C-alpha positions in Angstrom: 54.7 33.3 -35.5 55.6 31.8 -32.0 51.8 32.4 -31.0 50.6 30.5 -34.2 53.4 27.4 -33.6 51.8 27.4 -30.2 48.7 27.2 -31.0 49.0 24.6 -33.9 50.8 22.5 -31.1 47.8 22.6 -28.8 45.4 21.9 -31.6 47.7 18.8 -32.5 47.6 17.6 -28.6 43.7 18.6 -28.4 43.0 16.5 -31.6 45.5 13.6 -30.4 43.8 13.4 -27.4 40.3 13.4 -28.9 41.3 10.9 -31.3 42.7 8.4 -28.2 38.9 9.4 -26.4 37.4 8.3 -29.9 39.3 5.0 -30.4 38.9 4.6 -26.7 35.1 4.6 -27.0 34.5 2.0 -29.5 36.7 -0.7 -27.5 34.7 -3.0 -27.5 34.2 -4.9 -23.6 35.8 -8.4 -23.1 35.7 -10.2 -19.8 38.5 -12.9 -19.7 36.1 -15.0 -16.9 36.5 -18.4 -17.7 33.2 -20.0 -19.4 31.6 -23.0 -17.6 31.0 -26.0 -18.9 28.0 -27.9 -18.4 28.9 -30.5 -15.2 30.9 -27.3 -13.6 27.7 -25.4 -14.2 25.7 -27.7 -12.6 28.3 -28.2 -9.5 28.1 -24.7 -8.6 24.3 -24.9 -9.3 24.5 -27.5 -6.9 26.1 -25.5 -4.5 23.8 -22.3 -4.6 21.2 -24.6 -3.7 22.5 -26.1 -0.7 23.1 -22.7 0.5 20.1 -20.8 -0.4 17.6 -19.3 1.8 13.5 -19.0 1.7 11.6 -15.7 0.5 10.8 -15.6 3.7 14.7 -15.4 5.0 15.4 -12.9 2.2 12.7 -10.6 3.5 13.4 -9.0 6.5 12.4 -6.1 8.7 15.4 -4.7 7.6 15.5 -0.8 6.9 15.4 0.0 3.0 18.8 -0.4 1.6 20.3 -2.3 4.5 22.6 -5.1 3.7 22.2 -8.6 4.6 25.6 -8.9 3.3 29.0 -7.5 4.3 32.1 -8.3 2.6 35.3 -7.6 3.8 37.5 -6.7 0.7 41.0 -5.5 0.0 42.4 -3.6 -3.0 45.8 -3.4 -4.4 46.3 -1.1 -6.8 49.6 -2.2 -9.8 50.8 -0.1 -11.7 53.5 0.0 -14.6 55.2 3.4 -13.8 55.3 5.3 -11.2 54.0 8.6 -13.2 51.1 5.7 -14.2 50.6 5.0 -9.6 50.2 8.9 -9.8 47.7 9.2 -12.5 45.9 6.2 -10.6 46.0 8.3 -7.0 44.8 11.3 -9.0 42.1 9.8 -10.4 40.9 8.3 -7.0 40.7 4.3 -8.1 40.5 2.6 -5.3 37.7 5.2 -4.2 36.1 5.3 -7.4 35.6 1.7 -7.5 34.6 0.6 -3.9 31.5 4.1 -4.2 30.0 2.0 -7.5 30.6 -1.8 -6.1 28.5 -0.1 -3.3 25.8 1.9 -5.7 25.5 -1.0 -7.8 25.0 -4.0 -5.1 22.6 -1.5 -2.4 19.7 -3.0 -3.8 21.3 -6.3 -3.3 21.9 -5.9 0.1 25.3 -6.2 -0.1 27.8 -3.7 0.8 31.7 -4.0 0.4 33.9 -2.6 3.9 37.6 -1.7 2.3 39.6 -3.4 5.0 43.0 -2.1 3.2 44.4 -1.2 0.3 48.3 -1.5 -1.1 50.1 0.1 -4.1 53.3 -1.4 -6.0 54.8 -0.7 -9.3 55.2 -3.5 -11.2 55.7 -4.1 -15.0 55.1 -7.6 -15.3 51.7 -7.6 -13.0 50.4 -4.8 -14.0 49.4 -5.8 -17.4 48.3 -9.0 -16.2 52.1 -11.0 -15.7 53.0 -13.2 -13.0 49.6 -13.4 -11.7 50.8 -16.5 -9.1 53.4 -14.5 -7.7 51.7 -11.3 -7.4 48.5 -12.6 -5.3 51.1 -14.6 -3.1 52.6 -11.4 -2.1 49.6 -9.2 -2.4 46.8 -11.4 -1.1 45.0 -11.1 1.8 42.1 -12.8 4.2 40.2 -16.2 3.5 38.2 -17.5 0.8 34.9 -15.2 2.0 37.4 -12.1 1.6 37.3 -10.2 -1.7 40.1 -9.2 -3.1 40.3 -6.1 -6.1 43.7 -5.5 -8.4 43.2 -2.5 -10.2 46.0 -3.2 -13.0 47.0 -1.4 -15.9 46.1 -4.1 -18.7 45.3 -7.4 -18.5 47.5 -7.9 -22.2 49.6 -10.8 -20.4 47.3 -12.9 -19.2 47.2 -16.1 -21.1 44.8 -15.7 -24.9 43.8 -12.4 -23.6 43.2 -9.2 -26.5 44.1 -6.0 -25.6 40.6 -5.2 -25.2 40.3 -7.3 -22.1 38.9 -5.4 -19.2 38.6 -7.3 -16.4 39.2 -11.0 -14.9 37.6 -13.5 -11.7 37.3 -16.7 -9.6 34.5 -18.5 -9.2 33.3 -19.6 -6.5 33.9 -23.5 -5.1 32.3 -26.1 -2.4 36.0 -27.6 -2.4 38.7 -25.0 -3.4 42.4 -26.0 -3.7 45.4 -24.2 -2.6 45.6 -23.2 -6.2 42.1 -21.8 -5.7 42.3 -19.8 -2.6 45.5 -18.5 -3.5 44.1 -17.0 -6.9 40.8 -16.4 -6.0 39.7 -12.4 -6.5 39.1 -10.2 -9.4 41.6 -8.7 -11.7 39.9 -5.3 -13.0 42.1 -2.8 -15.2 42.1 0.4 -13.3 41.0 2.5 -16.3 37.6 1.1 -15.9 36.6 2.9 -12.7 35.3 6.1 -12.7 37.7 9.5 -13.9 39.3 6.6 -16.3 40.1 7.0 -19.4 38.2 4.1 -21.4 35.1 5.6 -21.9 32.4 3.6 -22.7 33.7 1.4 -19.7 34.7 4.3 -17.3 32.2 4.3 -14.6 34.2 1.4 -12.5 31.1 -1.1 -13.6 33.9 -3.6 -14.8 34.1 -4.2 -11.4 30.4 -4.8 -10.8 30.5 -7.7 -13.4 33.5 -9.5 -12.2 32.7 -8.9 -8.5 29.3 -11.2 -10.0 31.7 -13.3 -11.0 33.5 -13.5 -7.5 29.4 -14.4 -6.3 28.7 -17.1 -9.2 26.9 -15.3 -11.5 28.0 -16.1 -15.2 27.5 -14.0 -18.5 23.9 -13.6 -19.4 24.4 -15.0 -22.7 25.9 -17.9 -21.4 24.6 -21.1 -23.6 23.1 -18.4 -26.2 19.4 -19.3 -27.6 20.3 -23.1 -27.8 21.1 -24.3 -24.1 17.7 -24.1 -21.9 19.9 -23.9 -18.9 21.8 -20.9 -20.4 23.1 -19.1 -16.9 21.5 -21.0 -14.6 18.8 -18.0 -13.5 15.3 -18.2 -13.8 14.5 -14.6 -14.7 17.3 -13.4 -16.7 16.4 -13.6 -20.7 18.5 -15.8 -22.9 20.8 -14.1 -25.0 22.2 -14.6 -28.7 25.7 -13.0 -27.5 26.5 -10.2 -25.5 25.1 -6.6 -26.1 27.5 -4.3 -27.6 27.2 0.0 -26.5 24.0 0.9 -25.7 20.8 0.0 -28.3 17.6 0.3 -28.1 16.7 -3.4 -28.5 18.7 -6.3 -26.2 20.3 -9.4 -28.3 17.7 -11.6 -26.8 16.6 -14.8 -28.4 14.0 -13.9 -31.0 12.1 -11.4 -28.7 14.2 -7.9 -29.3 12.7 -6.6 -26.0 13.5 -3.0 -25.3 16.0 -1.6 -23.3 17.1 1.0 -22.1 19.1 -0.5 -19.0 21.0 -3.9 -19.5 22.5 -6.2 -16.8 25.4 -5.9 -14.9 26.7 -10.0 -16.4 26.2 -8.0 -19.6 28.7 -6.5 -22.5 26.9 -2.8 -22.9 28.4 0.1 -21.8 28.8 1.4 -18.4 26.0 4.1 -18.6 23.2 1.8 -19.7 24.4 -1.4 -17.7 22.2 -1.3 -14.3 19.6 -4.4 -13.6 20.5 -7.2 -11.2 17.5 -9.4 -11.5 16.1 -10.8 -8.2 17.4 -14.5 -9.0 20.7 -13.0 -9.3 20.5 -11.5 -6.2 19.2 -14.9 -4.6 22.1 -16.5 -6.7 24.7 -13.9 -5.1 23.6 -14.2 -1.6 23.4 -17.9 -1.7 27.1 -18.2 -3.1 28.4 -15.6 -0.5 27.1 -18.1 1.8 29.1 -20.7 0.1 32.3 -18.7 0.7 31.4 -18.0 4.5 31.0 -21.4 4.8 34.3 -22.6 3.5 36.0 -20.1 5.6 34.2 -21.2 8.8 36.0 -24.7 7.5 39.6 -23.5 7.3 39.2 -22.0 10.0 38.2 -25.1 12.3 40.9 -27.1 10.5 43.6 -24.8 11.3 42.5 -25.0 14.8 42.7 -28.8 14.9 46.5 -28.7 13.7 47.6 -26.3 16.2 49.3 -28.6 19.3 47.5 -28.4 22.4 50.4 -28.2 25.2 49.4 -28.9 29.2 50.9 -26.9 31.7 51.1 -28.4 35.4 49.3 -25.9 37.2 51.1 -23.7 39.6 50.6 -24.7 43.0 49.9 -21.7 45.4 50.2 -21.9 49.2 47.1 -21.2 51.1 47.8 -17.9 53.2 45.8 -19.6 55.9 48.2 -22.6 56.3 51.1 -20.1 56.4 49.2 -17.9 59.1 49.0 -21.4 61.3 52.4 -21.8 61.1 53.6 -18.5 61.5 51.7 -18.5 64.6 52.6 -22.0 65.6 
């Protein structure tokens, strides 16, 4: 009898687990990165144009896959409880996210080096609440350093649906103090490799959000009616976001065949792989702009440091001392 009850309970647990995975597999992707209006997009376009290099600069004699840009990266794990923190540790969410970033941006000549990682247990921060306080406490580095916050969920972000997976800031040419503080990417840690989100468990939510950090818009930005769209010439216009991995992407009347989709779309992780040449050049220019802003911040900080003049120390001439002694 005990064996039967045990088997029944085991079957119930397995069924519940499978049901949870099935439910997760049907959860649509949602990014909370703000949609830029026409004026903001034009400002971003100007920033990109001012920091773009020629094709000759992009093509060098570097070995294949040799990164043109290496981005210093700080990853902060924020869990709601000790048990969840241990779950994140077991699934190696930091290593998984960093691996996926380096793999997916390799062909874009961008690499990511982990400078430091840390972890904290805070039930409010873990769900997207208290973002300012969290970043005041955890954020490291400058405007050209990437900060990723791997959290439980984004359900406490303003206006966030329960299915939100990530959120990111965009580069600016003249960031305010608030822009500097709030810069970075919020990503559900469950979307990393080994996470429990089935459709989005390969770490490509982080790839998507870092794309925003590098100035990239959603490929469906502007739909079919806006001639500017996402501002990049070689991304096809889309009527709306892609769901799952359809054989035909929702383009504007052309229905181009898949099977692979752009990292700045909403498709499932298994088919989200494309970064176009235009997006690569845009991302390079955006990172150059971040470096330029940070250099200006450093110069300004140096100018604020008061210079103190010290009277040079008088050193006796040993030859004169010798003459005195001899005399």
